[in-house]
N, C-alpha and C positions, 0 to 999 in steps of 0.2 A: 504494500500500500504506500503510495506517494503522498506524504502529508505536506500541504501547502498552506502557508499563512499569506493571505492577500491583504495588502494595506492600501486603501484609497479613500479619500474624503468624499468622493461622489457615490451616493447610494446606488444609482443606476448602474454604474460601472462595477461596483462590488457584486450586485445581483447578477448581471450578465456574465461576469467572469466566473462566479461560483457555478451558475447553471452550465456554462460552457465546459469548465474543468471537470465537473462531476458527471458529464456525459461519459467520461472514462471511468469504468467501474473500479479501477485501481487507484483512484484519486480521492483524497479527502481534503476538503477546504475549510479553513477557519478564516473569518474576515475580521478586519479591524478598520475603524473609521478615521484613525489618526495615528501618527507616529507614537504619541503618548500611549494610546490604547494598545498598540502593538507591543510596546516595551512592557506594559503592565501584564499583558497576556504571557509574554515570554518570561518575565520575572516570576510568574506564577507556575512555571514549570513546563509550558508547551515547548516541544523540541521538534519543529518542522524539518522536513528534508530540504526545503527551499522556501525562500520568502520573495514574494512579488511585491515590489515597493514603488508606489507612485512617487515621482520626483517632486512635483509641486503640490504641497499641502500647506494649509495655514499653520501657524505657530511652529511646528517642528516638521521641516521638509524631509524628503527622502534621504538626501546626503547626511543631514543631521541625525536622523533616525539610525542610519547605518553606522555612523560613528559611535553612537551610544550602544547600539547592539553589540558591537565588537568588544565592549567592556564587560558584557555579561558572561559569566563562567559557563562554559559548555557551548557557547554560540559563536565563538571567535571565528570559526571556519564555516559556519552555515552559509551555503550559497545564497546569494541575493541577485535577483534580476530586477533591474529598474524598468518601470513602465512610464512612458512619457509621450506627449504629443510632439515633442521636439525631435525632428527627424534629421538634423544636421549631424554629419559624421564626426565633426570635431567635438561635439558635445557627447556623443556616445563614447569616444575615446576618454573623455574626462570621467565619465561614469565608471568605466573599466578601471581607470587609475584610482578611483576611490574604493575599489574593491568588489565591484559587481562582476558577475561572470558573464553578463550580457544585458541587452536592452531589447525590450519589445515595444514597438511604436504603437501608440493609440491613434486612431481607433484600431483595435486588433480584430482579427477574424475569429469569431466565436467557434467556428468549426475546426480551427487548427490551433487554438491556444494551448491545449494540453500537449500537442505534439511539439509546438515551439518550445515549451518549457522542458520537455524531455530531451529535445535536441540540444538545448543549451547545457543541460546537466550532463549529457553524454560527452559533449566537447570538453567539459571541465574535468571529467573523470576518465582518464585514459584507460 
C-alpha cells in the first residue's frame, strides 16, 4: 500500500487529487489543508511513503513546510513532490534543490496522477 499525504489549501484540488489517487486500489491518501496541519499530522505519528506538497499556500508555503518537515525525526528522507501551477523549468530546478524528488504541474491529469507519483518515486529509488 502506497501511503500519500497530500497538502493543498484548495479544497477542490484536495478532493480531486484524493479521488484520482484512490482510483488505484494500492493507494491510501490523507489530506491536509495547510503546511501547519500537515506538520501536526506528521508530528502525531503519520509516516507516509510520499508527500505531495502545494508550493503556494498562505502562512506556511510548501518550501517552508518542507524545511520544517526535515527537522522531524523519522521524516528526514521522506520523498516530497511539489505540486505547482508554475511551469517554468528554472523554478522546478529550484524545487529539486530544496529537496523535492520532482514536480507535478497543476492542473494535473486526474487519470494519470497516481502513475506520475509512482514514476517519480521509481526514479528516486534505483
